[in-house]
MDTraj code that builds the backbone (N, CA, C; nanometers):
import mdtraj as md
import numpy as np

residues = "MET LYS THR VAL PRO GLU CYS SER TYR VAL ALA ARG THR ILE GLY GLY ASN ASP PHE GLU PHE ASP ILE HIS PHE CYS ARG HIS ARG GLU PHE LEU THR PHE MET ASP SER LEU LEU ASN SER TYR GLU GLY LYS ILE ARG ASP TYR SER TYR ASN LEU SER THR LYS PHE TYR HIS VAL ASN TYR LEU PRO VAL ASP ARG THR".split()
xyz = np.array([
    [9.9138, 10.0577, 9.6105],
    [9.8617, 10.1919, 9.5051],
    [9.9084, 10.1050, 9.3627],
    [9.9721, 9.9830, 9.3500],
    [9.9984, 9.9368, 9.1861],
    [9.9266, 9.8410, 9.1792],
    [9.8792, 9.7532, 9.2546],
    [9.7409, 9.6906, 9.2778],
    [9.5803, 9.7118, 9.1626],
    [9.5348, 9.8315, 9.2316],
    [9.4358, 9.9162, 9.2140],
    [9.4759, 9.9412, 9.0360],
    [9.3776, 9.9139, 8.9209],
    [9.4317, 9.9166, 8.8355],
    [9.3008, 10.0701, 8.7712],
    [9.2416, 10.1677, 8.8740],
    [9.1888, 10.3063, 8.8269],
    [9.2946, 10.3529, 8.9276],
    [9.4412, 10.3372, 8.9319],
    [9.5038, 10.4713, 9.0789],
    [9.6286, 10.4703, 8.8813],
    [9.6126, 10.5552, 8.8872],
    [9.7845, 10.6685, 8.7821],
    [9.8638, 10.6954, 8.8468],
    [9.9216, 10.7501, 8.9727],
    [9.9971, 10.8460, 9.0094],
    [10.0086, 10.8034, 9.1471],
    [10.1424, 10.7365, 9.1333],
    [10.1256, 10.7284, 9.3698],
    [10.2674, 10.8246, 9.3918],
    [10.2578, 10.9643, 9.4427],
    [10.3861, 11.0153, 9.4511],
    [10.3855, 11.0110, 9.6197],
    [10.5723, 10.9622, 9.6149],
    [10.7018, 10.8824, 9.7753],
    [10.7021, 10.9897, 9.8309],
    [10.7045, 11.0516, 9.9228],
    [10.7947, 11.1205, 10.0108],
    [10.8667, 11.0502, 10.1474],
    [10.9952, 11.1250, 10.1533],
    [11.0881, 11.0973, 10.1766],
    [11.0923, 11.1605, 10.3892],
    [11.0808, 11.1289, 10.3983],
    [11.0059, 11.1492, 10.5989],
    [10.8590, 11.2145, 10.5782],
    [10.7856, 11.3297, 10.6630],
    [10.6359, 11.2842, 10.6680],
    [10.5980, 11.2239, 10.6365],
    [10.4733, 11.2400, 10.6730],
    [10.3224, 11.1408, 10.7069],
    [10.2360, 11.1603, 10.5191],
    [10.2698, 11.2673, 10.4549],
    [10.1682, 11.2913, 10.3301],
    [10.2007, 11.1411, 10.2235],
    [10.0786, 11.0858, 10.1986],
    [10.0423, 10.9863, 10.0107],
    [9.9494, 11.0472, 9.9130],
    [10.0340, 11.0581, 9.8739],
    [9.9395, 11.0780, 9.7434],
    [9.9064, 11.0294, 9.6668],
    [9.8031, 11.0188, 9.5895],
    [9.8140, 10.9340, 9.4847],
    [9.6667, 10.9936, 9.4203],
    [9.6846, 10.9725, 9.2490],
    [9.5976, 10.9704, 9.1898],
    [9.4880, 10.8694, 9.1003],
    [9.3114, 10.8615, 9.1701],
    [9.2584, 10.7188, 9.1178],
    [9.1421, 10.8186, 9.0739],
    [9.0907, 10.7166, 8.9489],
    [8.9940, 10.7876, 8.8773],
    [8.8460, 10.6811, 8.8989],
    [8.7608, 10.7365, 8.8894],
    [8.6450, 10.6364, 8.9392],
    [8.5115, 10.6760, 8.8580],
    [8.4500, 10.6061, 8.7778],
    [8.3344, 10.6392, 8.6775],
    [8.2092, 10.6804, 8.7975],
    [8.2123, 10.6637, 8.9265],
    [8.0941, 10.6891, 8.9727],
    [8.1912, 10.6851, 9.1290],
    [8.1210, 10.8261, 9.1946],
    [8.1818, 10.8843, 9.2912],
    [8.1190, 10.8190, 9.4823],
    [8.1224, 10.6937, 9.3505],
    [8.0609, 10.6243, 9.4963],
    [8.1071, 10.5471, 9.4752],
    [8.1841, 10.5137, 9.3774],
    [8.2427, 10.3698, 9.3642],
    [8.3880, 10.4498, 9.4862],
    [8.4280, 10.5410, 9.4285],
    [8.5583, 10.5850, 9.5345],
    [8.4958, 10.6219, 9.6468],
    [8.3480, 10.6329, 9.6893],
    [8.3984, 10.6545, 9.8734],
    [8.3591, 10.4777, 9.8825],
    [8.3606, 10.3603, 9.8860],
    [8.3837, 10.2484, 9.8726],
    [8.5102, 10.1865, 9.8409],
    [8.6019, 10.2816, 9.7451],
    [8.7443, 10.2063, 9.7435],
    [8.7891, 10.2842, 9.8889],
    [8.7819, 10.4069, 9.9432],
    [8.8090, 10.4694, 10.0119],
    [8.7774, 10.3857, 10.1602],
    [8.6523, 10.3602, 10.1645],
    [8.6168, 10.2423, 10.3127],
    [8.7004, 10.1401, 10.3532],
    [8.7485, 10.0449, 10.2511],
    [8.8159, 9.9985, 10.2698],
    [8.9016, 10.0046, 10.2553],
    [9.0887, 10.1172, 10.2058],
    [9.1326, 10.1828, 10.2283],
    [9.0879, 10.1705, 10.3799],
    [9.0282, 10.2699, 10.4256],
    [9.0840, 10.3066, 10.5748],
    [9.0142, 10.1833, 10.7098],
    [8.9829, 10.0945, 10.6465],
    [8.9145, 9.9784, 10.7001],
    [9.0572, 9.8527, 10.7054],
    [9.1467, 9.8667, 10.6193],
    [9.2196, 9.7346, 10.5650],
    [9.3949, 9.8567, 10.6432],
    [9.4011, 9.9601, 10.6479],
    [9.4999, 10.0700, 10.7457],
    [9.4100, 10.1084, 10.8865],
    [9.3419, 10.0479, 11.0197],
    [9.2819, 10.1166, 11.0579],
    [9.3793, 10.1991, 11.1624],
    [9.3509, 10.2996, 11.2040],
    [9.4277, 10.3813, 11.3147],
    [9.5478, 10.4690, 11.2575],
    [9.5706, 10.4299, 11.1413],
    [9.6966, 10.4134, 11.0437],
    [9.5979, 10.5652, 10.9278],
    [9.5749, 10.6314, 10.9462],
    [9.4659, 10.7381, 10.8251],
    [9.4189, 10.7941, 10.9269],
    [9.4309, 10.8907, 10.9070],
    [9.4216, 11.0121, 11.1029],
    [9.2017, 11.1031, 11.0152],
    [9.2854, 11.1516, 10.8347],
    [9.1867, 11.1708, 10.8076],
    [9.2746, 11.2154, 10.6427],
    [9.1938, 11.2427, 10.5341],
    [9.2058, 11.2676, 10.3841],
    [9.1207, 11.3306, 10.3306],
    [9.2055, 11.4163, 10.2200],
    [9.0937, 11.5377, 10.0937],
    [9.1345, 11.4379, 9.9692],
    [9.0352, 11.5045, 9.9236],
    [9.0545, 11.5077, 9.7456],
    [8.9803, 11.6465, 9.6444],
    [9.0143, 11.6130, 9.5451],
    [8.9140, 11.6927, 9.4658],
    [8.8914, 11.6025, 9.3816],
    [8.7373, 11.6200, 9.3721],
    [8.6159, 11.5720, 9.2272],
    [8.6060, 11.6392, 9.1492],
    [8.6094, 11.5982, 8.9850],
    [8.6329, 11.6325, 8.9065],
    [8.4563, 11.5909, 8.8349],
    [8.3672, 11.7076, 8.7846],
    [8.2550, 11.6571, 8.7735],
    [8.2694, 11.6533, 8.5902],
    [8.3259, 11.7647, 8.5562],
    [8.3477, 11.7796, 8.3912],
    [8.5124, 11.7389, 8.3408],
    [8.5373, 11.6989, 8.2633],
    [8.6368, 11.7013, 8.1688],
    [8.6199, 11.7723, 8.0315],
    [8.7782, 11.8320, 8.0250],
    [8.7599, 11.9456, 7.8932],
    [8.8780, 11.8243, 7.8380],
    [8.8446, 11.8252, 7.6841],
    [8.9894, 11.7674, 7.6133],
    [9.0951, 11.9064, 7.6106],
    [9.2219, 11.9066, 7.6463],
    [9.2783, 12.0326, 7.6407],
    [9.3735, 11.9260, 7.5160],
    [9.3998, 12.0351, 7.4225],
    [9.5498, 12.0027, 7.3357],
    [9.6120, 12.0967, 7.3287],
    [9.7618, 12.0627, 7.3712],
    [9.8481, 12.1011, 7.4067],
    [9.9733, 12.0810, 7.3093],
    [9.9307, 11.9802, 7.1523],
    [10.0461, 12.0124, 7.0619],
    [9.9190, 12.0212, 6.9227],
    [9.8742, 12.1926, 6.8984],
    [9.7832, 12.2184, 6.8053],
    [9.8574, 12.1456, 6.6574],
    [9.7164, 12.1159, 6.5589],
    [9.7824, 12.0850, 6.3729],
    [9.7187, 12.2101, 6.3594],
    [9.8128, 12.2666, 6.2689],
    [9.6869, 12.3566, 6.1256],
    [9.6781, 12.2385, 6.0667],
    [9.5689, 12.2416, 5.9991],
    [9.5587, 12.1678, 5.9204],
    [9.4282, 12.2015, 5.7847],
    [9.5490, 12.3577, 5.7752],
    [9.4689, 12.3914, 5.6279],
    [9.5800, 12.3491, 5.5398],
])
top = md.Topology()
chain = top.add_chain()
for i, resn in enumerate(residues, 1):
    res = top.add_residue(resn, chain, resSeq=i)
    for name in ("N", "CA", "C"):
        top.add_atom(name, md.element.get_by_symbol(name[0]), res)
traj = md.Trajectory(xyz[None], top)
């Protein structure tokens, strides 16, 4: 996953079968195409997957600045 420019996070686990990563695409179709290629590359090794789809992003200001 390090070679995929859209990938921003990878979680590795010890034991178990979970593999978690964050990946960001501008279009949902791009994501589906990527997942199809991933499933084809690891045929028989990926049983299922789930994902969260964000349709709107909000700006969060963690360090508010007093501008008075």
